[in-house]
C-alpha positions as CSV (number, residue, x, y, z in Angstrom):
1,M,122.9,6.8,80.2
2,A,121.2,7.8,83.5
3,F,123.2,8.6,86.7
4,D,122.1,5.1,88.2
5,D,122.5,3.1,85.1
6,E,125.5,0.8,85.3
7,P,127.9,0.9,82.5
8,I,127.9,-1.7,79.6
9,I,130.8,-3.5,78.7
10,D,130.7,-4.1,75.1
11,R,132.3,-6.9,72.9
12,N,135.1,-4.6,71.6
13,S,136.2,-4.2,75.2
14,E,136.1,-7.7,76.0
15,I,138.1,-8.7,72.8
16,S,140.7,-6.0,73.7
17,E,141.3,-7.0,77.1
18,K,141.6,-10.6,76.2
19,S,143.8,-10.0,73.0
20,I,146.4,-7.9,75.2
21,T,146.5,-10.7,77.8
22,E,146.9,-13.4,75.3
23,V,149.8,-11.4,73.5
24,K,151.4,-10.6,76.7
25,N,151.6,-14.7,77.5
26,C,153.4,-14.9,74.1
27,F,155.9,-12.5,75.3
28,S,156.5,-14.1,78.7
29,R,159.7,-15.2,80.5
30,R,159.3,-18.8,79.4
31,N,159.7,-17.4,75.8
32,G,162.6,-15.3,76.6
33,F,161.0,-11.8,77.3
34,V,159.7,-9.7,80.0
35,S,156.7,-7.7,79.0
36,H,154.6,-4.9,80.8
37,I,151.1,-4.1,79.8
38,I,150.8,-0.4,79.5
39,D,147.7,1.3,81.2
40,G,145.2,1.6,78.5
41,T,144.5,5.2,79.3
42,D,147.9,6.3,78.6
43,D,149.2,3.9,75.9
44,Y,149.3,6.4,73.0
45,G,149.6,3.6,70.5
46,V,151.7,1.1,72.6
47,D,149.8,-1.7,74.6
48,I,152.9,-3.8,75.6
49,D,156.4,-2.8,76.5
50,C,158.7,-5.9,75.9
51,H,162.3,-6.7,77.0
52,V,164.4,-9.3,75.6
53,I,165.9,-12.0,77.8
54,N,169.0,-14.0,76.8
55,D,170.9,-16.7,78.6
56,G,169.0,-15.8,81.9
57,K,170.1,-12.1,81.6
58,A,168.0,-9.2,80.8
59,K,169.3,-7.6,77.6
60,S,169.1,-3.9,76.8
61,F,166.7,-4.3,73.9
62,Q,163.3,-3.5,73.9
63,F,160.4,-2.8,71.7
64,P,156.9,-1.6,71.8
65,I,153.8,-4.0,70.7
66,Q,150.6,-2.6,69.5
67,V,147.9,-5.1,69.6
68,K,144.8,-4.8,67.3
69,S,142.0,-7.3,68.0
70,S,138.8,-8.5,66.3
71,D,136.7,-11.2,65.8
72,C,136.0,-10.8,62.1
73,F,138.8,-10.6,59.5
74,Q,139.0,-10.2,55.9
75,E,141.5,-12.2,54.0
76,K,143.4,-10.9,51.3
77,E,146.0,-12.4,48.7
78,I,149.1,-10.5,47.7
79,D,151.5,-12.3,45.5
80,G,150.5,-15.8,46.5
81,S,150.3,-15.1,50.2
82,K,147.2,-14.7,52.3
83,Y,147.0,-12.1,54.8
84,K,144.5,-11.1,57.5
85,T,143.4,-7.4,57.0
86,L,142.2,-5.0,59.8
87,N,141.9,-1.3,59.2
88,F,143.6,0.9,61.9
89,R,145.2,4.5,62.0
90,T,148.5,4.6,60.2
91,S,149.7,7.2,62.8
92,R,149.9,4.1,64.9
93,L,152.4,2.4,62.7
94,G,154.1,5.7,62.3
95,Y,154.6,6.0,66.1
96,L,155.9,2.5,66.3
97,I,158.7,2.8,63.7
98,K,160.0,6.0,65.3
99,F,161.3,3.9,68.3
100,K,165.0,3.1,68.0
101,P,165.9,0.6,66.7
102,Q,162.8,0.4,64.6
103,V,161.3,-2.9,65.8
104,G,157.9,-2.1,66.9
105,I,155.5,-5.0,66.5
106,I,151.9,-4.9,65.4
107,V,150.0,-8.1,66.7
108,V,146.4,-8.8,65.6
109,Y,144.5,-11.1,67.7
110,D,141.7,-13.1,66.0
111,D,139.4,-13.7,68.9
112,S,137.3,-16.3,66.7
113,E,140.3,-18.6,66.3
114,N,142.1,-17.4,69.6
115,N,145.3,-16.8,67.5
116,C,147.9,-14.1,67.0
117,Y,149.6,-12.8,64.0
118,Y,152.3,-10.2,64.1
119,E,154.6,-8.2,61.6
120,F,157.3,-5.8,62.4
121,A,156.1,-2.3,61.8
122,F,158.9,-1.6,59.3
123,K,158.2,-4.5,57.3
124,V,154.6,-3.0,56.8
125,I,156.0,0.2,55.8
126,T,158.4,-1.4,53.3
127,K,155.3,-3.6,51.9
128,F,153.5,-0.1,51.3
129,D,156.5,1.5,49.7
130,N,157.2,-1.6,47.4
131,K,153.4,-1.8,46.3
132,K,153.3,2.2,46.0
133,I,150.2,2.1,48.2
134,M,149.1,5.5,49.3
135,I,148.8,5.3,53.1
136,S,147.1,8.3,55.2
137,G,146.2,8.8,58.7
């Protein structure tokens, strides 16, 4: 890239920005949450910091959200249930479950469907443990 060239905004960049905005909208005040997008340069595996609201009061319960996005997913069937699959570093998963209490959430945003799918980080680890799947990362 030459000095006078303008940076190219690639498809992944567009999807990432859209997915974080869509997920933040799901975790909005009207749905009982206050959420803050973490600056992308300093997120270290957390994209959104979310706090719970109950009966109009902010509770001292918060959890991190890691958003992964794509517009092309593979589907896998395990024990009769269908799952969308996406490869990402397991160190992100390990980071999320170290929060106390262990309620970090992985959200996968499917841009082709404009839809979000989520799972608690500790449940993903439990599924790995139950299937004796080797994870690294």
